[in-house]
C-alpha positions in Angstrom: 6.9 -10.7 -13.2 3.6 -9.1 -12.3 4.0 -5.4 -12.2 0.6 -4.8 -10.4 1.5 -7.1 -7.5 5.0 -5.6 -7.3 3.6 -2.1 -7.0 1.1 -3.3 -4.4 4.0 -4.8 -2.4 6.0 -1.5 -2.7 3.0 0.4 -1.3 3.0 -2.0 1.7 6.7 -1.3 2.4 6.3 2.5 2.1 3.4 2.5 4.6 6.1 2.9 7.3 9.1 4.4 5.5 11.3 4.7 8.7 11.4 1.0 9.5 10.6 -2.0 7.3 7.8 -3.8 9.2 5.6 -5.1 6.4 4.8 -8.9 6.7 3.2 -9.1 3.3 4.9 -10.7 0.4 4.0 -10.8 -3.3 2.1 -13.9 -4.5 4.6 -16.7 -5.2 7.3 -15.0 -3.2 8.9 -15.3 0.2 10.4 -12.9 2.7 13.9 -13.2 4.2 14.7 -11.8 7.6 15.6 -8.2 7.1 17.7 -5.9 9.3 16.0 -2.7 10.4 17.0 0.2 8.2 16.8 3.9 9.3 16.3 6.6 6.7 17.5 4.6 3.7 15.8 4.9 0.4 16.4 3.6 -3.1 16.0 6.5 -5.4 18.1 5.5 -8.4 19.1 2.4 -10.3 21.8 1.9 -12.8 22.4 -1.1 -15.1 25.0 -1.7 -17.7 26.0 2.0 -17.8 22.4 3.2 -18.2 20.0 4.7 -15.7 17.3 2.1 -15.9 14.5 4.1 -14.3 14.1 7.8 -13.6 13.8 8.5 -9.9 10.3 9.6 -8.8 11.4 13.2 -8.2 12.7 13.7 -11.7 9.6 11.9 -13.0 7.3 14.3 -11.2 9.1 17.7 -11.7 10.7 17.0 -15.0 7.4 16.2 -16.6 5.7 19.2 -14.8 8.3 21.6 -16.2 8.8 20.1 -19.7 5.8 17.9 -20.4 6.3 15.6 -23.5 8.5 18.3 -25.1 9.6 16.3 -28.2 10.3 19.6 -30.0 12.1 21.5 -27.3 15.2 21.8 -29.3 13.3 24.3 -31.4 13.1 26.5 -28.4 16.7 26.4 -27.2 17.4 30.1 -27.8 14.1 31.4 -26.4 13.2 32.9 -23.1 10.9 30.0 -22.4 13.7 27.4 -22.6 15.8 29.4 -20.1 12.8 29.9 -17.8 12.1 26.1 -17.8 15.8 25.3 -17.0 15.7 27.7 -13.9 12.3 26.3 -12.8 13.6 22.7 -12.8 16.7 23.6 -10.9 14.6 25.4 -8.2 12.3 22.4 -8.0 15.2 20.1 -7.0 16.7 22.7 -4.7 13.3 22.8 -2.9 13.5 19.1 -2.3 16.8 19.5 -0.5 15.5 22.5 1.6 17.8 25.2 0.1 16.7 28.6 -1.3 15.8 29.3 -4.9 18.4 30.8 -7.3 17.7 33.4 -9.9 19.4 34.5 -13.1 21.7 37.5 -12.8 23.1 39.5 -15.7 26.7 39.3 -14.3 26.6 35.5 -14.5 24.7 35.4 -17.7 27.5 37.4 -19.3 30.2 35.0 -17.8 28.2 32.1 -19.3 28.0 33.9 -22.7 31.8 34.5 -22.7 32.3 30.7 -22.2 30.1 30.0 -25.1 32.1 32.4 -27.3 35.3 30.6 -26.3 33.8 27.2 -27.0 32.6 28.2 -30.5 36.0 29.6 -31.3 38.1 26.7 -30.0 35.7 23.8 -29.9 36.8 23.1 -26.3 35.1 23.6 -23.0 38.3 23.5 -20.9 38.1 27.2 -20.1 34.9 26.5 -18.1 36.7 24.0 -15.8 39.6 26.4 -15.1 37.5 29.4 -13.9 38.3 30.7 -10.4 36.1 33.7 -9.8 32.9 31.8 -10.4 31.8 28.1 -10.8 31.2 26.9 -14.3 29.5 23.7 -15.4 29.5 22.4 -18.9 26.9 19.9 -20.3 26.2 18.5 -23.7 23.4 16.4 -25.1 21.9 15.7 -28.5 19.6 18.7 -29.2 16.6 16.4 -29.4 17.1 15.7 -25.6 17.6 19.3 -24.7 14.9 19.1 -22.0 16.9 16.4 -20.2 20.1 18.4 -19.6 19.3 19.3 -16.0 17.5 16.0 -15.0 20.4 13.9 -16.4 22.8 15.7 -14.0 20.4 15.5 -11.1 19.7 11.7 -11.6 23.4 11.0 -11.3 23.6 12.9 -8.1 20.7 10.9 -6.5 21.9 7.5 -7.9 25.6 7.8 -7.2 26.1 10.1 -4.2 26.5 8.5 -0.8 23.9 10.3 1.2 24.5 8.4 4.4 28.1 9.6 4.6 27.4 12.9 2.8 31.1 13.5 1.9 32.5 15.3 -1.2 32.9 13.2 -4.4 34.9 15.1 -7.1 33.3 13.2 -10.0 29.9 14.5 -8.8 31.0 18.1 -8.3 28.9 19.5 -11.2 25.8 17.7 -9.9 26.4 18.8 -6.3 26.6 22.4 -7.6 22.9 22.2 -8.5 21.8 21.9 -4.8 24.7 23.9 -3.2 23.0 26.0 -0.6 25.2 29.2 -0.8 24.4 29.7 -4.5 22.1 32.8 -5.0 22.6 33.6 -8.6 23.3 31.6 -11.8 23.8 32.4 -15.5 23.2 30.4 -18.6 24.9 30.3 -22.1 23.8 28.0 -24.9 25.2 26.9 -28.2 23.8 24.5 -30.8 26.5 22.7 -32.8 26.4 19.5 -34.9 23.0 18.6 -33.7 24.0 18.9 -30.0 23.1 21.4 -27.3 26.1 22.8 -25.4 25.1 24.5 -22.1 27.3 26.5 -19.8 25.9 27.3 -16.3 27.7 29.7 -14.1 27.2 29.9 -10.3 27.8 32.7 -7.8 29.2 30.2 -5.2 31.5 27.2 -5.7 31.2 23.8 -4.0 34.0 23.7 -1.4 35.1 20.6 0.5 35.5 22.4 3.9 34.1 22.4 7.4 30.8 23.8 6.1 30.4 21.3 3.3 27.6 19.3 5.0 25.7 22.5 5.8 25.5 23.3 2.1 24.7 19.8 0.8 21.5 18.4 2.3 19.7 15.2 1.5 16.2 15.3 0.2 13.8 16.3 3.1 11.9 13.5 4.7 8.5 15.0 4.0 9.3 15.1 0.2 10.5 11.4 0.3 7.2 10.4 2.0 5.2 12.5 -0.4 6.9 11.7 -3.7 9.2 8.8 -3.0 7.6 6.1 -5.1 8.5 5.1 -8.6 5.4 5.9 -10.7 3.8 3.8 -13.4 5.3 3.9 -16.9 4.6 7.1 -18.9 5.7 8.6 -22.2 8.1 10.9 -20.3 9.8 8.0 -18.6 10.2 6.0 -21.8 11.7 8.9 -23.7 14.0 10.0 -20.8 16.6 7.3 -20.5 20.1 8.7 -20.5 23.6 7.6 -19.9 
């Protein structure tokens, strides 16, 4: 396997990202007859239960927000950490052409209440049962605190069927990140047994109704063209594999 030649071949394919027209082949390879594809992009890969490679969007924006961030778990309860979480969410929303969200005291209080219940009972089930707001619970080792949002977003890009664009209940928490109707969010955090426990609350819930497709949009073509290449290996990529 020659990575340099593979990346060169990838560039040839992406020169015209609407149709596959490239006649070039990597040295030692051959090219089968291919059907013309319209607006289809490989943006995630999963092997043996692991996300083998971060998609190019997480690679770019995750690194921009967090950097190397090996000691982010020391900042979990700081304003800086909360600001970075919001910034990363809004980067991904921008890719899908939906408005930014902002923190609101009302939803922050809802999230803090969920944290209190969790610390008292050791369970997050209350979050799933909320009806007046949407609540999403996530947990990761605190040493990977900076990956909590990107891990969720990676699953959305890798597992969601963007061609059909239909609701998938298992991806509901991930879909919530890019749900257009959301205007405000809240955040509550707990650190327990070397794990970060995060509760995010949202002002609007994902609904599988007639307006679903209006609120769940694929990544805009201009961003696919601009960022849609897997970059070369970096420290952030190597440290960011997650299940």
